[in-house]
C-alpha positions as CSV (number, residue, x, y, z in Angstrom):
1,P,100.5,116.3,72.7
2,E,99.8,113.7,75.5
3,D,96.2,113.2,76.3
4,F,96.7,112.4,80.0
5,F,98.5,113.8,82.9
6,T,99.6,112.2,86.2
7,K,99.0,113.0,89.8
8,S,101.0,111.4,92.5
9,N,98.9,109.4,95.0
10,I,99.6,107.9,98.3
11,S,101.3,104.4,98.2
12,T,99.0,101.4,98.3
13,T,101.6,98.6,97.7
14,F,104.6,97.6,99.7
15,F,107.1,94.8,99.4
16,T,108.3,92.7,102.4
17,V,110.3,89.5,103.0
18,L,108.4,87.3,105.4
19,F,110.5,84.6,107.2
20,N,109.5,81.0,107.6
21,T,109.6,80.5,111.4
22,Q,109.6,76.7,110.9
23,R,112.9,76.8,109.1
24,L,114.7,79.7,110.7
25,N,115.0,80.1,114.4
26,R,114.7,83.6,116.0
27,E,118.4,84.3,116.1
28,Q,118.7,83.4,112.4
29,R,115.7,85.6,111.6
30,Q,117.3,88.5,113.4
31,E,120.5,88.1,111.5
32,L,118.7,87.7,108.2
33,R,116.8,90.9,108.9
34,R,120.2,92.6,109.5
35,L,121.6,91.2,106.3
36,I,118.9,92.6,104.1
37,D,119.6,96.2,103.4
38,N,116.3,97.8,102.3
39,R,118.0,101.0,101.3
40,A,120.6,99.3,99.0
41,I,117.8,97.2,97.4
42,L,115.6,100.4,96.8
43,N,118.5,102.3,95.2
44,R,119.2,99.3,93.0
45,F,115.5,98.9,92.1
46,F,115.2,102.6,91.1
47,K,118.7,102.6,89.5
48,V,119.7,105.6,91.6
49,G,122.8,107.4,90.3
50,S,122.7,105.7,86.9
51,E,121.6,107.0,83.5
52,Q,118.5,104.8,83.7
53,Q,117.5,106.2,87.1
54,R,113.7,106.1,87.6
55,H,112.7,109.4,88.8
56,I,109.8,109.8,91.3
57,T,107.7,112.7,92.5
58,D,105.4,112.5,95.5
59,Y,102.1,114.3,96.2
60,K,103.9,117.1,98.0
61,G,106.0,117.9,95.1
62,N,109.2,116.3,96.4
63,N,111.5,114.8,93.7
64,D,113.5,111.6,93.9
65,N,112.8,111.3,97.7
66,Y,113.4,107.6,97.7
67,A,114.3,107.3,101.4
68,D,110.8,108.4,102.3
69,Y,109.5,105.1,100.8
70,L,111.7,102.9,103.0
71,N,109.8,100.9,105.7
72,Y,111.2,99.8,109.0
73,S,108.1,98.2,110.6
74,V,105.0,96.3,109.6
75,F,103.3,99.7,109.5
76,P,104.8,101.4,106.4
77,S,106.3,104.8,106.8
78,S,103.4,106.5,104.9
79,T,100.8,105.1,107.3
80,Y,99.1,107.2,110.0
81,Y,100.9,105.2,112.7
82,V,104.4,106.0,111.6
83,E,103.7,109.6,110.3
84,E,102.2,110.5,113.6
85,E,104.9,108.7,115.5
86,I,102.6,106.3,117.3
87,V,105.0,103.7,116.1
88,V,108.6,104.6,116.2
89,P,110.5,101.8,114.3
90,L,113.9,100.8,115.6
91,R,116.6,100.9,113.0
92,D,119.1,98.2,113.7
93,E,122.4,99.2,112.0
94,T,124.3,96.1,113.6
95,P,126.2,94.2,110.9
96,A,124.8,90.7,110.3
97,N,126.6,87.7,111.9
98,L,126.7,85.5,108.8
99,A,127.9,82.6,110.8
100,V,124.6,82.2,112.4
101,L,122.8,81.9,109.0
102,P,122.4,78.6,107.0
103,D,124.8,78.3,104.1
104,S,122.1,79.3,101.6
105,I,118.7,81.0,102.3
106,R,116.0,80.1,99.8
107,L,114.1,83.2,99.1
108,V,111.2,82.8,96.8
109,A,108.4,84.7,95.1
110,C,105.5,83.7,93.0
111,I,105.2,86.2,90.1
112,N,101.9,84.9,88.7
113,Y,99.5,87.2,90.7
114,G,100.5,90.7,89.8
115,N,103.7,92.8,90.1
116,R,105.5,90.4,87.8
117,E,108.1,92.9,86.6
118,E,108.8,94.2,90.1
119,Y,109.1,90.7,91.5
120,S,111.5,89.7,88.7
121,E,113.7,92.7,89.3
122,L,113.8,92.2,93.0
123,L,114.7,88.5,92.7
124,E,117.6,89.5,90.4
125,I,118.8,92.1,93.0
126,F,118.6,89.6,95.8
127,N,120.8,87.2,93.8
128,D,123.6,89.8,93.6
129,P,126.4,88.8,96.0
130,A,126.9,92.6,96.7
131,I,123.5,92.7,98.1
132,S,123.2,89.3,99.8
133,K,126.9,88.5,100.7
134,G,126.3,85.3,98.7
135,K,123.9,84.0,101.3
136,I,120.6,84.3,99.5
137,R,119.4,82.2,96.5
138,A,116.4,83.9,95.2
139,L,114.0,82.3,92.7
140,A,110.6,82.5,91.2
141,V,108.3,79.5,92.1
142,D,104.9,78.2,91.5
143,N,102.2,79.0,94.0
144,E,102.2,75.4,95.1
145,E,105.7,75.8,96.6
146,I,104.4,78.7,98.8
147,V,101.4,76.6,99.9
148,K,103.8,73.8,100.9
149,G,106.1,76.3,102.7
150,N,109.1,75.3,100.7
151,Y,111.1,78.5,101.5
152,D,113.2,80.1,104.1
153,A,112.0,83.6,103.2
154,L,109.1,84.8,101.0
155,L,109.2,88.0,98.9
156,L,105.6,89.4,99.0
157,S,103.8,92.4,97.8
158,I,101.0,93.6,100.0
159,D,98.6,95.4,97.7
160,G,95.8,97.8,98.5
161,Y,96.9,98.7,101.9
162,K,95.4,101.7,103.6
163,S,97.5,104.5,105.1
164,T,94.7,105.5,107.4
165,F,94.2,104.0,110.9
166,L,92.3,101.1,109.2
167,F,95.5,99.3,108.4
168,D,94.8,95.5,107.7
169,L,97.2,93.2,109.6
170,Y,95.2,90.1,108.9
171,N,96.1,90.2,105.3
172,I,99.8,89.9,106.3
173,F,99.8,87.6,109.1
174,L,96.6,85.5,109.1
175,R,96.2,85.0,105.4
176,Q,96.2,81.4,104.0
177,P,99.6,81.0,102.2
178,D,97.9,80.4,98.9
179,L,98.0,83.4,96.5
180,S,95.3,81.9,94.3
181,R,92.7,82.6,96.9
182,Q,92.0,85.1,99.7
183,Q,91.3,83.4,103.0
184,I,91.8,84.9,106.5
185,N,92.3,82.2,109.2
186,L,90.8,83.9,112.2
187,A,89.1,81.7,114.8
188,I,87.3,83.4,117.7
189,E,86.6,82.0,121.2
190,T,85.1,83.4,124.4
191,D,87.2,83.7,127.6
192,P,85.7,82.9,131.0
193,S,84.6,86.5,131.4
194,G,82.6,86.4,128.3
195,K,85.0,88.5,126.1
196,T,86.0,87.4,122.7
197,R,89.6,86.6,121.9
198,P,91.5,85.0,119.1
199,A,91.8,81.1,119.3
200,A,95.4,79.9,119.2
201,K,94.4,77.7,116.1
202,S,94.3,81.0,114.1
203,L,98.0,80.6,113.7
204,Q,99.1,77.1,112.7
205,A,102.3,76.2,110.8
206,G,100.3,75.6,107.5
207,N,98.0,78.5,107.5
208,N,100.1,81.6,107.4
209,F,103.0,82.9,105.4
210,C,105.4,83.1,108.3
211,R,104.4,79.5,109.4
212,L,103.7,80.8,112.9
213,D,102.3,78.1,115.2
214,A,100.6,79.3,118.4
215,L,99.8,75.7,119.4
216,A,103.3,74.3,119.2
217,P,105.2,74.2,122.5
218,G,108.6,76.0,122.2
219,A,110.6,79.1,123.1
220,D,108.7,81.2,120.7
221,Q,105.2,80.1,121.7
222,P,104.4,82.6,124.4
223,D,105.5,85.5,122.1
224,I,103.5,84.1,119.2
225,Q,100.4,83.9,121.4
226,K,101.0,87.5,122.6
227,F,101.5,88.6,119.0
228,L,98.1,87.0,117.9
229,E,96.4,88.7,120.8
230,Y,97.8,92.1,119.9
231,T,97.0,91.7,116.2
232,Y,93.4,90.8,117.0
233,G,93.2,93.7,119.6
234,F,94.4,96.1,116.9
235,M,91.9,94.8,114.3
236,Y,89.0,94.5,116.7
237,A,89.5,98.1,118.2
238,N,87.0,100.7,117.1
239,Y,88.5,103.7,119.0
240,I,91.6,105.4,117.7
241,G,93.2,105.5,121.2
242,D,92.9,101.7,121.5
243,K,94.2,101.3,117.9
244,Q,97.3,103.4,118.8
245,V,98.1,101.2,121.9
246,F,97.8,98.0,120.0
247,A,99.8,99.3,117.0
248,Q,102.7,99.9,119.4
249,L,102.3,96.4,120.9
250,V,102.1,94.8,117.4
251,A,105.2,96.6,116.2
252,D,107.2,95.9,119.3
253,S,106.0,92.1,119.3
254,E,106.8,91.6,115.6
255,S,110.2,93.3,115.9
256,K,111.0,90.9,118.8
257,L,109.9,87.8,116.9
258,A,111.7,89.1,113.7
259,L,109.0,87.9,111.4
260,G,110.3,89.7,108.3
261,E,112.1,92.6,106.7
262,W,110.0,95.5,105.6
263,L,111.4,96.7,102.4
264,F,109.7,99.7,100.7
265,S,106.5,101.0,99.4
266,L,105.9,101.7,95.7
267,P,105.3,105.3,94.6
268,S,101.8,105.5,93.1
269,L,100.6,107.5,90.1
270,A,97.1,108.1,89.0
271,Y,96.4,109.0,85.3
272,F,93.8,111.6,84.2
273,S,92.5,112.8,80.9
274,T,93.7,116.2,80.0
275,Q,90.0,117.2,79.6
276,F,90.3,117.9,83.4
277,D,92.0,120.8,85.1
278,D,94.7,119.3,87.1
279,R,94.5,122.0,89.7
280,S,91.0,120.9,90.6
281,I,92.0,117.4,91.5
282,D,93.2,116.7,95.0
283,L,94.3,113.1,95.7
284,Y,95.8,113.5,99.1
285,G,95.0,115.0,102.5
286,V,92.0,114.7,104.7
287,A,89.6,115.4,101.9
288,S,90.9,112.4,100.0
289,Q,89.4,110.0,102.6
290,L,86.2,110.9,100.8
291,S,85.5,111.2,97.1
292,T,86.5,114.5,95.7
293,I,85.3,113.8,92.2
294,E,82.5,116.3,92.5
295,K,85.2,119.1,92.6
296,W,86.9,118.0,89.4
297,Q,86.5,120.6,86.7
298,E,87.0,120.3,82.9
299,R,89.8,122.5,81.5
300,R,88.8,125.8,79.9
301,D,91.5,126.6,77.4
302,Q,91.9,130.2,76.7
């Protein structure tokens, strides 16, 4: 018999496609977002409807509920902000205007820093003309290509995200575009009234995955500066009410700028030795914000 059993846990990894704002203008980003169908990609990824279908079960006991893992904003559907409808993502069903897009979108991923198999499968899916209308050329690249910004769009896994109100936006938008190290490029300054605020140099073309530049004059600059302000406000806020307000502002601002397409979260499984009684292990709910290990019990076979 197997010497382990599994418990479904809340997701901690999601996949997104972030757009290079230096190479795609806002209209192109909006149309690329419409082109990328996260449901079609998810169904292909889990081989839904085929003999090789990958079955899933969530912590509530729901089976093959793939749609629940689809994301429609920077806040994944499993997070507090979407579950409690603080953020209600818009679902744009408008067909993409392909004429606006470049002849070929260079979508890249670096598979050398985890999730190698998932990245490889997703790149293959993106290269299918049935998925991308022949507009996307997806390829695996070295980390150096990401550092240089040699992409129109970047397929990225965000690992270790929290589904509580402590969601980390800096790891997505202010992280140095170098997967070999973890560096957040947040610079703080003081306004005339003595309050702290994010300095515009926090977002420069070479220091974030979306290549946002809050210092560069242009049509996007005011919205980029607002987005930085809201992101900082969300991360700085200690009170849940403030977090909720800034979460709405961040989600609306990101949607307006069209910084990426939010694909889906990965179902998560935790493995346990069969020496434990599976009924004594609770991995989800209010209690799981704290350790519940003291409640685990060894199995008493009759």
